[in-house]
C-alpha positions in Angstrom: 152.3 90.3 104.3 153.4 93.9 105.1 152.3 96.4 102.5 154.8 99.2 101.6 153.6 102.6 102.5 153.6 105.0 99.6 155.2 108.4 99.9 153.3 111.7 99.4 154.3 112.2 95.8 153.7 108.5 95.0 150.0 108.8 95.4 148.1 108.8 92.1 145.8 111.7 93.3 148.8 113.8 94.3 150.6 113.1 91.0 147.5 114.1 89.0 147.0 117.3 90.9 150.7 118.2 90.6 150.7 117.6 86.9 147.5 119.6 86.4 149.0 122.5 88.4 152.1 122.4 86.2 150.0 122.5 83.1 148.2 125.6 84.5 151.4 127.4 85.4 152.9 126.6 82.0 149.8 127.8 80.2 149.7 131.0 82.1 153.4 131.5 81.4 152.9 131.1 77.7 150.0 133.6 77.8 152.1 136.1 79.7 154.9 135.8 77.1 152.4 136.5 74.4 151.1 139.6 76.3 154.7 140.8 76.6 155.1 140.5 72.9 152.0 142.5 72.2 152.6 145.3 74.8 155.2 144.8 77.5 154.1 147.8 79.6 150.7 146.4 80.5 151.4 142.6 80.3 151.7 142.1 84.1 148.4 144.0 84.8 146.7 142.1 82.0 147.6 138.6 83.3 146.5 139.7 86.8 143.2 141.0 85.4 142.6 137.8 83.5 143.2 135.8 86.7 141.1 138.1 88.9 138.1 138.0 86.6 135.1 139.3 88.6 137.4 140.3 91.5 138.3 143.4 89.5 135.0 145.0 90.6 135.4 147.2 93.7 132.1 146.4 95.4 131.1 143.1 97.0 127.7 142.9 95.4 129.2 143.4 91.9 131.8 140.7 92.6 129.1 138.2 93.7 126.9 139.1 90.7 129.6 138.4 88.2 130.8 135.3 90.1 127.2 134.1 89.5 127.7 134.8 85.8 130.9 132.7 85.8 129.1 129.8 87.5 126.2 130.0 85.0 128.7 129.4 82.2 130.6 126.8 84.3 127.5 124.5 84.5 127.3 123.7 80.8 131.1 123.5 80.5 131.1 120.9 83.3 128.4 118.9 81.5 130.3 118.9 78.2 133.5 117.9 80.1 131.6 115.0 81.8 130.2 113.9 78.4 133.8 113.7 76.9 135.1 112.1 80.1 132.4 109.4 80.4 133.1 108.3 76.8 136.9 108.6 77.2 136.8 106.4 80.3 135.2 103.7 78.1 137.7 104.0 75.3 135.8 106.5 73.1 136.8 110.1 72.2 133.5 112.0 72.0 134.6 115.1 70.1 131.0 115.2 68.9 130.0 116.6 72.3 130.1 120.0 70.6 127.4 119.0 68.1 125.4 117.2 70.8 125.5 120.5 72.8 124.2 122.3 69.8 121.4 119.7 69.3 120.4 120.1 73.0 120.3 123.9 72.6 118.1 123.7 69.5 115.7 121.2 71.1 115.2 123.1 74.4 114.8 126.4 72.6 112.4 125.0 70.0 110.3 123.4 72.7 110.4 126.6 74.8 109.8 129.2 72.1 107.8 127.4 69.4 105.8 124.8 71.5 105.7 126.9 74.7 106.6 124.0 76.9 107.7 124.4 80.6 111.3 123.9 81.6 110.8 120.4 83.1 109.8 119.2 79.6 112.5 121.2 77.7 115.3 119.7 79.8 114.6 116.0 78.9 114.0 117.0 75.3 117.5 118.6 75.2 119.0 115.4 76.6 117.1 113.3 74.1 118.4 115.4 71.2 122.0 115.1 72.3 121.5 111.4 72.9 120.1 111.0 69.4 123.3 112.4 67.9 125.4 110.2 70.2 123.4 107.2 69.2 124.2 107.8 65.5 127.9 108.0 66.3 127.7 104.9 68.4 125.8 102.9 65.8 128.3 103.8 63.1 131.1 102.9 65.5 129.6 99.6 66.6 128.2 98.2 63.3 130.3 100.0 60.6 133.6 100.5 62.5 133.5 104.2 61.6 135.8 106.2 63.9 133.8 108.2 66.4 136.0 111.2 65.9 135.2 111.4 62.1 131.5 110.9 62.5 131.3 113.2 65.5 133.0 116.1 63.7 130.7 115.7 60.6 127.6 115.6 62.8 128.8 118.8 64.6 128.2 120.8 61.5 125.1 118.9 60.5 123.7 119.7 63.9 124.6 123.3 63.8 122.9 124.1 60.5 119.9 122.0 61.3 119.4 124.0 64.6 119.9 127.3 62.7 117.1 126.3 60.3 114.8 125.0 63.0 115.1 128.2 65.1 114.6 130.6 62.3 110.9 130.8 63.0 111.4 132.0 66.6 114.0 134.7 66.0 113.5 138.4 66.6 112.4 140.4 63.6 115.2 142.9 63.5 118.1 140.5 64.6 119.3 137.0 64.0 118.9 136.1 67.7 116.0 134.1 69.1 113.4 135.9 71.1 114.0 136.0 74.8 112.5 133.3 77.1 111.4 135.9 79.6 109.1 137.6 77.1 108.0 134.6 75.1 107.7 131.8 77.6 108.7 132.5 81.3 107.7 129.0 82.3 110.6 127.6 80.3 113.1 129.5 82.6 114.9 127.2 85.1 113.8 127.9 88.7 116.3 129.6 91.0 115.0 128.2 94.3 116.4 131.3 96.0 119.9 130.8 94.8 119.9 134.2 93.1 119.8 135.9 96.5 123.3 134.6 97.2 124.6 136.4 94.1 123.2 139.9 94.4 119.8 138.9 93.0 121.4 137.5 89.8 118.3 135.9 88.1 120.5 133.8 85.8 121.8 131.7 88.8 119.5 128.7 88.7 119.3 125.0 89.7 121.5 124.2 86.7 124.6 124.9 88.9 123.9 122.3 91.7 122.4 119.9 89.1 125.7 119.8 87.1 127.6 119.1 90.3 125.2 116.3 91.2 125.7 114.9 87.7 129.5 114.8 88.2 129.0 112.9 91.4 126.6 110.4 89.7 129.0 109.8 86.9 131.8 109.0 89.4 129.5 106.6 91.2 128.4 104.9 88.0 131.9 104.5 86.7 133.6 103.3 89.9 130.9 101.7 92.0 128.6 99.8 89.6 128.7 96.7 87.5 127.3 98.7 84.6 130.2 101.1 84.8 132.7 98.3 84.9 131.2 96.6 81.8 131.4 99.9 79.9 135.0 100.4 80.8 135.8 96.8 80.1 134.3 97.1 76.6 136.5 100.2 76.1 139.7 98.5 77.2 139.1 95.5 74.9 135.9 94.9 73.1 136.9 91.4 71.9 137.6 90.3 75.5 134.4 91.9 76.6 132.5 89.9 74.0 134.3 86.7 75.0 133.2 87.2 78.6 129.6 87.6 77.6 129.2 91.3 77.5 127.3 92.9 74.6 130.1 95.2 73.3 128.0 96.8 70.5 125.3 97.7 72.8 127.8 99.1 75.3 129.5 101.3 72.7 126.1 102.7 71.6 124.9 103.2 75.1 128.1 105.0 76.1 127.8 107.6 73.4 124.0 107.9 74.0 124.8 108.8 77.7 127.6 111.1 76.6 125.3 112.9 74.1 122.6 113.3 76.7 125.0 114.9 79.1 126.2 117.4 76.5 122.6 118.1 75.5 121.6 118.8 79.1 124.6 121.2 79.3 123.0 123.3 76.6 119.7 123.3 78.4 121.4 124.3 81.6 122.7 127.4 79.8 120.0 128.6 77.4 117.1 127.9 79.8 118.6 130.4 82.2 117.9 133.2 79.7 121.5 134.3 79.9 122.1 134.2 76.2 120.1 134.0 72.9 120.9 131.7 70.0 122.0 133.3 66.7 120.5 131.5 63.7 123.2 132.9 61.5 126.3 131.6 63.3 128.6 129.6 61.2 130.8 128.1 63.9 130.1 125.5 66.5 130.0 127.0 70.1 133.3 126.5 71.8 131.7 125.0 75.0 131.9 121.5 73.7 135.6 121.9 72.7 136.5 123.6 76.0 135.2 120.5 77.7 138.2 118.7 76.4 140.5 121.0 78.3 138.4 120.7 81.5 138.2 117.0 81.5 141.9 116.4 81.0 142.9 119.2 83.3 140.7 117.5 85.9 142.8 114.4 85.7 139.9 112.5 84.0 138.1 112.4 87.4 134.5 113.7 87.7 135.2 115.5 90.9 138.4 117.0 89.7 136.6 118.1 86.6 134.2 120.3 88.7 137.2 122.4 89.7 138.9 122.4 86.4 135.7 123.4 84.6 135.4 126.4 86.9 139.1 127.4 86.3 138.7 127.2 82.5 135.6 129.3 82.6 137.2 131.7 85.1 140.1 132.6 82.9 137.8 132.6 79.8 135.5 135.1 81.5 138.5 137.0 82.7 139.6 137.6 79.1 136.6 140.0 78.7 138.1 142.4 81.3 141.2 143.0 79.3 141.8 146.4 77.6 140.4 145.6 74.1 142.4 148.5 72.6 145.6 146.7 73.5 145.0 143.0 74.1 142.6 140.6 72.4 140.1 138.8 74.8 141.0 135.6 73.0 144.3 135.4 75.0 142.3 133.3 77.5 141.5 130.9 74.7 145.2 130.7 73.9 146.0 129.8 77.5 143.2 127.1 77.5 144.6 125.7 74.3 148.1 125.4 75.7 146.8 123.7 78.8 145.0 121.2 76.5 148.3 120.3 74.8 150.2 120.2 78.0 147.6 117.9 79.6 149.0 115.2 77.3 152.1 115.3 79.4 150.2 114.4 82.6 150.8 110.7 82.0 154.5 111.4 81.1 154.8 113.3 84.4 153.4 110.4 86.4 155.7 107.9 84.6 158.7 110.2 85.4 157.8 110.3 89.1 157.2 106.5 89.3 160.5 105.8 87.4 162.4 108.1 89.7 160.9 106.4 92.8 161.7 102.9 91.4 165.3 103.9 90.6 165.7 105.3 94.1 164.2 102.2 95.7 166.5 100.0 93.6 169.5 102.0 94.8 168.5 101.8 98.4 168.1 98.0 98.2 171.7 97.7 96.8 
């Protein structure tokens, strides 16, 4: 039987990439319109500056150093995106990734600053803390049929204030920020393995960056190449059918959210164990990293490899917002663009259906 050869725009990968690019262009267009409304004279330069990010620096070493900073922030964003994506692929919306990220941050910093443990112990402790929150959400979903979105959002705030209280004992005397890892426990800093030399001796560039990429590849392998991944996705599609075929659907739901929580928790460790930023014990809002992961995973077409590139793009424009003239434009314009992209990503499926419908219509006309 002769198989019909698909055209270029009929390939699923091409359709996903095309739809994602349309979302990006539309998001940038909305951002540009807002910049025009604020101050038309500098809007063009502002959107260019946002897109250039570290490329605004004149010297090559400075560009490489701040590229390193962008990558440092991309690693945790990618892990949060993978957390959301892994659960979404199995029929669950893990909006609790933000709280699991917070739990991971609290665990790794407590172990590093209070217990003075090395980085290779702090990493798994962060994953364990995130997994614990994911387990609670999964248990409530599996045995009490509590929607994971509701329980996840509630645990986000519980996790935030619990972490704030637990880290109060390791904060600086004159500020709400935790003491620096470099001064308190250098052994908790993630090793660089020479990677810092590629980015103008940027000491914040660590093994977190390649490890996050490896994690994305592993998630892709697990979901598409293993029986375990098939069972998880089958449970997500129809848990009653999965139970009928002999799968343990309750266990799979809990296990999915445990893995998702561990990924988000690791993301926090990948960020805070670089020493790039300190935790403020007085913050009253959940860090945006977990929520930005929603944009990254949908912009990446719900594919782990595509999510690597989309995570970098989201972080690139987010970091680019800091280079805007604060006297004229708010740096949050990059967050606005990311938000628009999130909403437009909902039209990716619509775009694919439109292309396929157009192809089928054309094919039907040709047959007549």
